[in-house]
Each structure stands twice: as structure tokens, then as C-alpha cells.
FIKOLZA-1660 file (N, C-alpha, C; in steps of 0.1 Angstrom, whole numbers, plus 5000, padded with zeros to 4 digits):
% residues 97
   i   px   py   pz ch aa at
   1 4548 1842 7639  A  X  N
   1 4538 1838 7629  A  X CA
   1 4532 1850 7622  A  X  C
   2 4530 1861 7630  A  X  N
   2 4524 1873 7625  A  X CA
   2 4533 1879 7614  A  X  C
   3 4546 1879 7616  A  X  N
   3 4555 1884 7606  A  X CA
   3 4555 1876 7593  A  X  C
   4 4554 1863 7594  A  X  N
   4 4553 1854 7583  A  X CA
   4 4541 1858 7574  A  X  C
   5 4529 1861 7581  A  X  N
   5 4517 1865 7574  A  X CA
   5 4519 1878 7566  A  X  C
   6 4526 1888 7573  A  X  N
   6 4529 1900 7566  A  X CA
   6 4538 1899 7554  A  X  C
   7 4548 1890 7556  A  X  N
   7 4558 1888 7545  A  X CA
   7 4550 1881 7533  A  X  C
   8 4541 1872 7536  A  X  N
   8 4534 1865 7525  A  X CA
   8 4524 1875 7518  A  X  C
   9 4518 1884 7526  A  X  N
   9 4509 1894 7520  A  X CA
   9 4517 1904 7511  A  X  C
  10 4529 1908 7516  A  X  N
  10 4537 1917 7508  A  X CA
  10 4542 1910 7495  A  X  C
  11 4546 1898 7496  A  X  N
  11 4550 1890 7484  A  X CA
  11 4538 1889 7474  A  X  C
  12 4526 1886 7479  A  X  N
  12 4514 1885 7470  A  X CA
  12 4511 1899 7464  A  X  C
  13 4512 1910 7472  A  X  N
  13 4510 1923 7466  A  X CA
  13 4520 1926 7455  A  X  C
  14 4533 1923 7457  A  X  N
  14 4543 1926 7447  A  X CA
  14 4540 1918 7435  A  X  C
  15 4536 1905 7437  A  X  N
  15 4533 1896 7425  A  X CA
  15 4521 1902 7417  A  X  C
  16 4511 1906 7424  A  X  N
  16 4499 1911 7417  A  X CA
  16 4502 1925 7411  A  X  C
  17 4510 1933 7417  A  X  N
  17 4514 1946 7411  A  X CA
  17 4522 1944 7399  A  X  C
  18 4531 1934 7399  A  X  N
  18 4539 1931 7387  A  X CA
  18 4530 1926 7375  A  X  C
  19 4520 1918 7379  A  X  N
  19 4510 1913 7369  A  X CA
  19 4502 1925 7363  A  X  C
  20 4498 1934 7371  A  X  N
  20 4491 1946 7367  A  X CA
  20 4499 1954 7357  A  X  C
  21 4512 1956 7361  A  X  N
  21 4520 1965 7353  A  X CA
  21 4523 1958 7339  A  X  C
  22 4525 1945 7339  A  X  N
  22 4528 1938 7327  A  X CA
  22 4516 1937 7318  A  X  C
  23 4504 1938 7323  A  X  N
  23 4492 1936 7315  A  X CA
  23 4484 1949 7315  A  X  C
  24 4490 1960 7312  A  X  N
  24 4483 1973 7313  A  X CA
  24 4478 1977 7299  A  X  C
  25 4481 1969 7289  A  X  N
  25 4476 1974 7275  A  X CA
  25 4461 1973 7274  A  X  C
  26 4456 1982 7266  A  X  N
  26 4442 1983 7264  A  X CA
  26 4437 1972 7255  A  X  C
  27 4426 1965 7259  A  X  N
  27 4420 1954 7250  A  X CA
  27 4406 1958 7248  A  X  C
  28 4400 1952 7237  A  X  N
  28 4387 1955 7233  A  X CA
  28 4378 1943 7237  A  X  C
  29 4368 1945 7244  A  X  N
  29 4358 1934 7248  A  X CA
  29 4346 1936 7240  A  X  C
  30 4343 1927 7231  A  X  N
  30 4332 1928 7221  A  X CA
  30 4319 1921 7227  A  X  C
  31 4308 1928 7226  A  X  N
  31 4295 1923 7231  A  X CA
  31 4286 1921 7218  A  X  C
  32 4274 1917 7221  A  X  N
  32 4264 1915 7210  A  X CA
  32 4260 1929 7205  A  X  C
  33 4254 1929 7193  A  X  N
  33 4249 1941 7186  A  X CA
  33 4260 1951 7183  A  X  C
  34 4272 1947 7182  A  X  N
  34 4283 1956 7178  A  X CA
  34 4288 1965 7190  A  X  C
  35 4284 1962 7202  A  X  N
  35 4288 1970 7213  A  X CA
  35 4302 1966 7217  A  X  C
  36 4311 1975 7219  A  X  N
  36 4325 1972 7223  A  X CA
  36 4329 1981 7235  A  X  C
  37 4338 1975 7243  A  X  N
  37 4342 1982 7255  A  X CA
  37 4358 1981 7255  A  X  C
  38 4365 1992 7257  A  X  N
  38 4379 1991 7258  A  X CA
  38 4384 1995 7272  A  X  C
  39 4392 1986 7277  A  X  N
  39 4397 1989 7291  A  X CA
  39 4411 1981 7292  A  X  C
  40 4419 1984 7302  A  X  N
  40 4431 1977 7304  A  X CA
  40 4428 1962 7308  A  X  C
  41 4437 1953 7303  A  X  N
  41 4434 1939 7305  A  X CA
  41 4433 1935 7320  A  X  C
  42 4442 1941 7328  A  X  N
  42 4441 1938 7342  A  X CA
  42 4428 1942 7349  A  X  C
  43 4422 1953 7344  A  X  N
  43 4409 1957 7349  A  X CA
  43 4398 1947 7345  A  X  C
  44 4398 1943 7333  A  X  N
  44 4388 1933 7328  A  X CA
  44 4390 1920 7336  A  X  C
  45 4402 1915 7338  A  X  N
  45 4404 1903 7345  A  X CA
  45 4399 1904 7360  A  X  C
  46 4402 1916 7366  A  X  N
  46 4398 1918 7380  A  X CA
  46 4383 1918 7381  A  X  C
  47 4376 1925 7371  A  X  N
  47 4362 1926 7371  A  X CA
  47 4355 1912 7370  A  X  C
  48 4361 1903 7361  A  X  N
  48 4355 1890 7360  A  X CA
  48 4358 1881 7372  A  X  C
  49 4369 1883 7379  A  X  N
  49 4372 1876 7391  A  X CA
  49 4362 1880 7402  A  X  C
  50 4360 1893 7404  A  X  N
  50 4351 1898 7414  A  X CA
  50 4337 1893 7411  A  X  C
  51 4333 1893 7398  A  X  N
  51 4320 1888 7394  A  X CA
  51 4318 1874 7397  A  X  C
  52 4328 1866 7394  A  X  N
  52 4328 1851 7398  A  X CA
  52 4327 1849 7413  A  X  C
  53 4334 1857 7420  A  X  N
  53 4333 1855 7435  A  X CA
  53 4319 1859 7440  A  X  C
  54 4313 1869 7434  A  X  N
  54 4299 1873 7438  A  X CA
  54 4289 1862 7435  A  X  C
  55 4291 1856 7423  A  X  N
  55 4282 1846 7419  A  X CA
  55 4284 1833 7428  A  X  C
  56 4296 1830 7432  A  X  N
  56 4299 1819 7441  A  X CA
  56 4292 1821 7454  A  X  C
  57 4294 1833 7460  A  X  N
  57 4288 1836 7473  A  X CA
  57 4272 1836 7472  A  X  C
  58 4267 1841 7461  A  X  N
  58 4252 1841 7460  A  X CA
  58 4247 1826 7458  A  X  C
  59 4255 1818 7452  A  X  N
  59 4251 1804 7451  A  X CA
  59 4251 1797 7464  A  X  C
  60 4259 1801 7474  A  X  N
  60 4260 1795 7487  A  X CA
  60 4250 1800 7497  A  X  C
  61 4244 1812 7494  A  X  N
  61 4235 1818 7503  A  X CA
  61 4223 1810 7506  A  X  C
  62 4217 1804 7496  A  X  N
  62 4205 1795 7499  A  X CA
  62 4208 1784 7509  A  X  C
  63 4219 1778 7507  A  X  N
  63 4223 1767 7517  A  X CA
  63 4225 1773 7531  A  X  C
  64 4232 1784 7532  A  X  N
  64 4235 1790 7545  A  X CA
  64 4222 1795 7552  A  X  C
  65 4213 1801 7544  A  X  N
  65 4201 1805 7550  A  X CA
  65 4192 1794 7554  A  X  C
  66 4192 1783 7547  A  X  N
  66 4185 1771 7551  A  X CA
  66 4190 1765 7564  A  X  C
  67 4203 1765 7565  A  X  N
  67 4210 1760 7578  A  X CA
  67 4206 1769 7589  A  X  C
  68 4206 1782 7587  A  X  N
  68 4203 1792 7598  A  X CA
  68 4188 1790 7602  A  X  C
  69 4179 1788 7593  A  X  N
  69 4165 1785 7597  A  X CA
  69 4164 1773 7605  A  X  C
  70 4171 1762 7601  A  X  N
  70 4170 1749 7608  A  X CA
  70 4176 1751 7622  A  X  C
  71 4187 1758 7623  A  X  N
  71 4193 1760 7636  A  X CA
  71 4183 1768 7646  A  X  C
  72 4177 1779 7640  A  X  N
  72 4167 1786 7649  A  X CA
  72 4156 1777 7653  A  X  C
  73 4151 1769 7644  A  X  N
  73 4140 1760 7647  A  X CA
  73 4144 1750 7658  A  X  C
  74 4156 1745 7657  A  X  N
  74 4161 1735 7667  A  X CA
  74 4163 1742 7681  A  X  C
  75 4168 1755 7681  A  X  N
  75 4169 1762 7693  A  X CA
  75 4156 1764 7700  A  X  C
  76 4146 1768 7692  A  X  N
  76 4132 1770 7698  A  X CA
  76 4127 1757 7703  A  X  C
  77 4130 1746 7696  A  X  N
  77 4125 1733 7700  A  X CA
  77 4132 1729 7714  A  X  C
  78 4144 1731 7715  A  X  N
  78 4151 1728 7727  A  X CA
  78 4146 1737 7739  A  X  C
  79 4144 1750 7736  A  X  N
  79 4139 1759 7746  A  X CA
  79 4125 1755 7751  A  X  C
  80 4117 1750 7742  A  X  N
  80 4103 1747 7746  A  X CA
  80 4101 1733 7751  A  X  C
  81 4110 1724 7749  A  X  N
  81 4109 1710 7753  A  X CA
  81 4114 1708 7767  A  X  C
  82 4106 1702 7775  A  X  N
  82 4110 1698 7788  A  X CA
  82 4117 1685 7788  A  X  C
  83 4130 1685 7791  A  X  N
  83 4139 1673 7791  A  X CA
  83 4142 1669 7805  A  X  C
  84 4139 1657 7809  A  X  N
  84 4143 1652 7822  A  X CA
  84 4156 1645 7821  A  X  C
  85 4165 1648 7830  A  X  N
  85 4178 1642 7830  A  X CA
  85 4178 1629 7838  A  X  C
  86 4186 1619 7835  A  X  N
  86 4188 1608 7843  A  X CA
  86 4193 1612 7857  A  X  C
  87 4190 1603 7867  A  X  N
  87 4193 1606 7881  A  X CA
  87 4208 1610 7883  A  X  C
  88 4217 1602 7877  A  X  N
  88 4231 1605 7879  A  X CA
  88 4236 1618 7873  A  X  C
  89 4229 1623 7862  A  X  N
  89 4233 1636 7857  A  X CA
  89 4227 1647 7865  A  X  C
  90 4216 1645 7871  A  X  N
  90 4210 1655 7880  A  X CA
  90 4219 1657 7893  A  X  C
  91 4224 1646 7898  A  X  N
  91 4233 1647 7909  A  X CA
  91 4246 1655 7906  A  X  C
  92 4251 1653 7894  A  X  N
  92 4263 1660 7890  A  X CA
  92 4260 1675 7888  A  X  C
  93 4248 1679 7884  A  X  N
  93 4245 1693 7883  A  X CA
  93 4244 1699 7896  A  X  C
  94 4238 1692 7906  A  X  N
  94 4237 1697 7920  A  X CA
  94 4251 1700 7926  A  X  C
  95 4260 1690 7924  A  X  N
  95 4274 1691 7929  A  X CA
  95 4281 1703 7923  A  X  C
  96 4278 1706 7910  A  X  N
  96 4285 1716 7903  A  X CA
  96 4281 1730 7908  A  X  C
  97 4269 1731 7913  A  X  N
  97 4264 1744 7918  A  X CA
  97 4270 1747 7931  A  X  C
% end
């Protein structure tokens, strides 16, 4: 299975390398107020892909941080709450020790 992963990674690398070689011509990216930037097409595509990934991760961070806060709150609640187990569960815990 490990070799299959390496073969797929190698194939993806060759595919992306071919894409980069075929799209190496310089393009002009025009901004507002007459500002222009010239760079290879593959570099511009890569930059916008990375920028989109960063925006996507940043959009998920609020949700992940909210879940982490709720999990910490629930762990504190469990640690401070005294829970009594039913008799049959207490017997099973004594037998396990």
C-alpha cells in the first residue's frame, strides 16, 4: 500500500511539472489605478490556489475554536461533577480492579 502511495505522488508530481512547463509564458495581471504585474502563468495560478486555501482554513477556524472551547467546558464540567454510578456498574468496576 505504501508503494502505491509513492507511485501516485510521483504521478501527480510529473503531472504538475508538465503543467508548469507548458504554462511558463509571462502574463500580465492588471490591477486598479494602472498597476500591472508580470509573472509566469503557473506562478500566478499557484499563488491564487494558496490564497484560496488560506481563506478556506481561516473561514473554518472560528468553527474549530468554538468546538474546542465547548470541549474544554464539557471536560471541566465532567471533572467537577460528582456522578454516582448504578449498583451494577459499581460492581463491574470493583471486579475490573
